[in-house]
C-alpha positions in Angstrom: 126.4 83.5 75.3 126.7 87.0 76.8 123.7 88.3 78.7 122.1 91.4 77.1 120.6 94.0 79.5 118.5 97.0 78.3 118.3 99.9 80.7 115.6 102.4 79.8 116.5 105.8 81.0 120.0 104.7 81.5 121.6 108.1 81.1 119.9 109.5 84.2 121.7 109.5 87.5 119.9 106.4 88.8 120.0 104.5 85.5 123.7 105.2 85.0 124.4 104.0 88.6 122.6 100.7 87.7 124.6 100.4 84.5 127.9 100.9 86.4 126.9 98.4 89.0 126.1 95.8 86.4 129.3 96.5 84.5 131.3 95.9 87.7 129.6 92.7 88.9 128.6 91.0 85.6 129.8 90.3 82.1 126.6 91.5 80.5 126.4 93.6 77.4 124.6 96.7 78.5 122.5 99.0 76.3 121.3 102.2 77.9 118.7 104.4 76.3 117.9 108.1 76.1 115.9 110.4 73.9 118.8 112.6 72.7 121.4 111.7 70.1 123.7 114.3 71.5 123.9 112.5 74.9 124.8 109.3 73.1 128.0 110.8 71.8 129.4 111.0 75.4 128.8 107.6 77.0 131.6 108.0 79.6 130.5 105.3 82.1 133.2 103.2 83.6 131.9 100.1 81.9 133.7 101.0 78.7 132.9 98.8 75.7 130.4 96.8 77.8 128.0 99.7 77.6 126.4 100.9 74.4 123.9 103.7 73.8 120.6 103.6 71.9 118.4 106.6 71.1 114.9 105.5 72.1 111.7 107.2 73.1 109.3 105.0 75.0 106.5 106.3 72.6 108.3 104.6 69.7 106.5 101.3 70.3 108.0 99.4 67.3 111.6 100.4 68.2 110.9 99.6 71.9 109.6 96.1 71.0 112.7 95.4 68.9 115.0 96.5 71.7 113.2 94.4 74.3 113.2 91.3 72.0 117.0 91.6 71.7 117.4 91.6 75.5 117.6 89.0 78.2 116.6 91.5 80.9 115.0 95.0 80.8 115.5 97.5 83.6 113.1 100.4 83.6 114.7 103.6 85.0 112.7 106.2 83.0 110.8 108.0 85.7 108.9 109.8 87.1 106.7 106.7 87.4 103.7 108.9 88.4 103.3 109.4 84.6 104.0 105.9 83.4 101.7 103.1 82.3 102.8 99.5 82.5 103.4 99.1 78.7 107.1 98.3 79.0 106.2 95.5 81.5 103.4 94.3 79.1 105.9 94.1 76.2 108.4 92.2 78.3 105.8 89.6 79.2 104.8 89.3 75.5 108.5 88.8 74.6 109.3 86.5 77.5 111.9 88.9 78.9 112.6 89.4 82.6 111.9 92.8 84.0 113.0 95.1 86.8 112.2 98.8 87.6 113.1 101.5 90.0 109.5 102.7 90.3 108.6 104.6 93.5 104.9 105.4 93.2 101.9 103.3 94.2 99.9 104.2 91.1 102.5 102.5 88.9 103.0 99.6 91.3 99.2 98.9 91.2 99.3 98.9 87.4 102.3 96.5 87.4 101.0 93.9 89.8 97.8 93.6 87.7 100.0 91.7 85.3 101.1 89.1 87.9 99.1 86.2 86.4 100.2 87.0 82.8 103.9 87.2 83.8 103.6 83.9 85.7 102.0 82.1 82.7 104.8 83.5 80.5 107.5 82.4 82.9 108.7 86.0 83.3 110.1 87.2 86.6 109.2 90.9 87.1 110.3 92.7 90.2 109.2 96.3 90.9 110.3 99.0 93.3 114.0 98.0 93.3 116.6 100.6 94.3 117.4 101.9 97.8 114.0 103.1 99.0 111.9 101.3 98.0 114.2 98.3 97.3 117.0 97.7 99.8 114.7 99.1 102.5 112.0 96.4 101.8 114.6 93.7 102.3 115.7 95.2 105.5 112.1 95.0 106.7 111.9 91.3 105.7 115.1 90.7 107.7 113.4 92.3 110.7 110.0 90.5 110.3 111.8 87.1 110.2 113.2 87.7 113.7 109.7 87.5 115.3 107.2 84.9 116.1 104.6 87.5 115.0 105.6 90.9 113.6 103.0 93.6 114.1 104.3 97.1 113.2 106.8 98.4 110.6 108.3 101.9 110.8 110.5 103.0 107.9 112.4 106.3 108.0 114.5 107.6 105.1 116.9 110.6 105.1 118.6 112.0 102.0 121.4 114.7 101.9 120.9 117.4 99.3 120.2 116.0 95.9 121.3 112.5 96.8 123.5 112.6 93.7 120.3 112.1 91.6 118.9 114.3 88.9 116.0 116.6 88.6 113.6 113.7 88.1 114.0 112.9 91.8 112.9 116.4 92.6 109.9 116.0 90.4 109.0 112.8 92.3 109.2 114.6 95.6 106.8 117.4 94.6 104.5 115.0 92.7 104.2 113.1 96.0 102.8 116.2 97.7 99.8 116.5 95.4 97.3 114.2 97.1 96.5 112.6 100.4 97.1 108.8 100.4 96.0 105.8 102.5 98.2 104.0 104.9 97.7 100.8 106.9 97.3 101.9 110.5 95.8 99.8 113.4 94.6 97.3 110.8 92.6 99.9 108.9 93.4 101.9 105.7 93.5 105.6 106.9 93.9 108.8 104.9 97.2 110.6 105.5 98.3 114.1 104.5 101.6 114.1 102.7 104.6 115.6 104.6 102.7 115.7 107.9 103.4 114.6 111.5 107.1 115.5 111.8 109.0 113.0 113.9 112.5 113.1 115.2 114.4 109.9 114.4 117.9 108.9 115.6 119.9 107.9 112.5 123.5 106.6 112.6 126.5 108.9 112.2 127.0 111.3 110.5 123.3 112.3 110.7 122.1 111.8 114.2 118.7 113.2 115.2 116.8 114.4 112.1 113.2 115.2 111.2 111.1 112.9 108.9 107.5 113.3 107.6 104.8 111.0 106.2 105.5 110.4 102.5 103.6 108.2 100.0 105.7 105.2 99.1 104.7 101.9 97.5 105.9 99.9 100.5 103.1 101.6 102.5 100.7 99.2 100.9 102.9 96.4 99.6 104.3 95.5 103.0 100.9 94.7 104.6 100.1 92.4 101.8 103.5 90.7 102.0 103.3 90.2 105.8 99.6 89.7 106.8 100.3 89.8 110.6 101.3 93.5 110.3 98.9 95.9 111.8 100.6 99.2 111.0 103.1 100.4 108.4 104.6 103.9 108.6 106.9 105.4 105.9 108.5 108.7 106.6 111.0 110.8 104.6 113.3 113.8 105.4 116.0 115.9 103.9 119.3 117.4 105.0 119.8 120.3 105.5 116.6 120.6 107.6 115.4 123.8 106.0 114.5 121.7 102.9 112.0 119.9 105.1 110.4 123.2 106.1 110.3 124.4 102.4 108.7 121.1 101.4 106.2 121.3 104.2 105.2 124.8 103.0 104.8 123.4 99.4 102.6 120.6 100.8 100.4 122.6 103.2 100.5 126.3 102.3 100.8 126.5 98.5 97.4 126.3 96.8 96.4 122.8 95.8 95.5 123.9 92.3 99.0 125.3 91.9 100.7 122.1 93.1 98.8 120.1 90.5 100.0 122.1 87.5 102.9 120.7 85.5 104.6 124.0 85.1 104.6 124.6 88.8 106.1 121.2 89.5 108.8 121.8 86.8 109.7 125.2 88.3 109.9 123.9 91.8 112.0 120.9 90.7 114.6 123.0 88.8 114.8 125.6 91.6 115.3 122.8 94.2 117.9 121.1 92.1 119.8 124.4 91.7 119.7 124.9 95.4 121.0 121.4 96.2 123.9 122.0 93.7 125.1 124.6 96.2 124.3 122.8 99.5 125.7 119.4 98.3 129.1 120.8 99.0 128.3 121.0 102.7 125.7 118.3 103.2 127.0 115.6 100.9 124.7 113.4 98.9 124.3 110.4 101.1 121.3 108.4 102.4 120.3 106.8 105.6 117.6 104.1 106.0 116.2 103.0 109.4 113.8 100.1 109.7 112.1 99.3 113.0 109.9 96.2 113.3 107.9 95.6 116.4 106.4 92.3 117.3 106.1 89.3 119.6 109.1 87.2 120.4 109.1 84.4 123.0 105.8 85.8 124.4 107.1 89.4 124.9 106.9 92.6 122.8 110.3 93.6 121.2 111.7 96.0 118.6 114.3 95.0 116.0 116.1 97.9 114.4 118.2 97.9 111.1 120.1 100.8 109.8 122.1 101.6 106.6 124.2 104.6 105.6 125.7 105.2 102.2 127.6 108.2 101.0 125.9 108.4 97.7 122.1 107.9 97.3 122.2 107.3 93.6 125.0 104.8 93.8 123.1 102.9 96.6 120.1 102.8 94.4 122.2 101.3 91.6 123.5 98.7 94.0 119.9 97.7 95.0 118.7 97.3 91.4 122.0 96.0 90.0 122.3 93.2 92.7 118.8 91.9 91.8 119.7 92.0 88.1 122.8 90.1 88.8 120.9 87.4 90.6 118.4 87.1 87.8 121.2 86.8 85.2 123.0 84.2 87.2 119.8 82.1 87.6 119.9 82.4 91.4 116.6 84.3 91.5 113.6 83.1 89.6 110.0 83.7 90.6 107.6 84.1 87.6 105.0 86.8 88.2 105.1 90.5 89.2 106.4 91.1 92.8 107.7 93.9 95.0 111.2 93.2 96.4 110.1 91.9 99.8 108.1 89.1 98.1 110.7 88.1 95.5 114.1 88.3 97.3 115.0 85.9 100.1 117.0 87.2 103.0 119.9 84.9 102.2 120.2 86.3 98.7 119.8 89.8 99.9 122.6 89.4 102.5 124.8 87.9 99.8 124.2 90.8 97.4 124.9 93.4 100.0 128.1 91.7 101.2 129.3 91.5 97.6 128.9 95.3 97.3 130.4 96.0 100.8 127.1 97.6 102.0 126.9 97.1 105.7 123.5 96.9 107.5 123.6 97.1 111.3 121.0 95.4 113.5 120.2 95.7 117.1 117.3 95.1 119.5 115.8 98.1 121.2 
């Protein structure tokens, strides 16, 4: 029988990238959803007849239940996840359907992992935070941690050119991430961090070179310490190309009135203005992504640093590869772990390396 995959929010830039990856690497029948009937008239993804369109609003619970019941795997790409509850996951568990998402905010991750026991009892494998970062980045960390007798520190740096090939939802995610301080695991204590603070210059691979990154609230800031108990510090920093976007984002985080940054209309205005700007600068900056993972720890009695880097020319496509590869492994029965898990706790390094090789994504490693 043909596997049936339901991609919620599948007409967005990330969702459509996931759909195209699955159409390329599996024989699944893919249904993508969106709220507009007009969009459904132009389903022009490369998957052709393998991809169908369904008009669906997540608020239509009955229709959502029916769509999930008719699927073997549900992939939730309908962000921003700052606003989402875990109802889709809950319905998947009730229907016994495996689940993935591209969530990128700790509030949603916290809601999802609360269903770990229910998913385990139901035999449902649910993996959250798939994509590029979080997602592929988490598995790069796992690769690094496994090189040590005792890993102690993780430093993740992300760099995105222009819009990254993603839609306005990603811009919303960025500005929503500036609203509140967050806690990070530093020196074996949870410490409060100001978003977009403590600029640091990081050496990324070509074509990026030395670029600025800033503290940013990501789910892996708190999932990685739980996955790897020996870790004493986890740092997650993010930056943009061209660099003037970093300075504009810093102003939004530190100069704009907090009350303004917590208003929906202000977030929408900033998101659309930013997306308009990146439509112009994308021509010069490209839409690529760079990920750098540094793990510090003890090896053979001495302190060492293991560095992993990845560069991809299209951030949205890279995210599609991250999620699509895990979906493929689930559909093929190569990955099964009932419960709700972040990527680093669900995906073995062997399977991760296999998935990246099949998609010709190269990750470079070296000791510092």
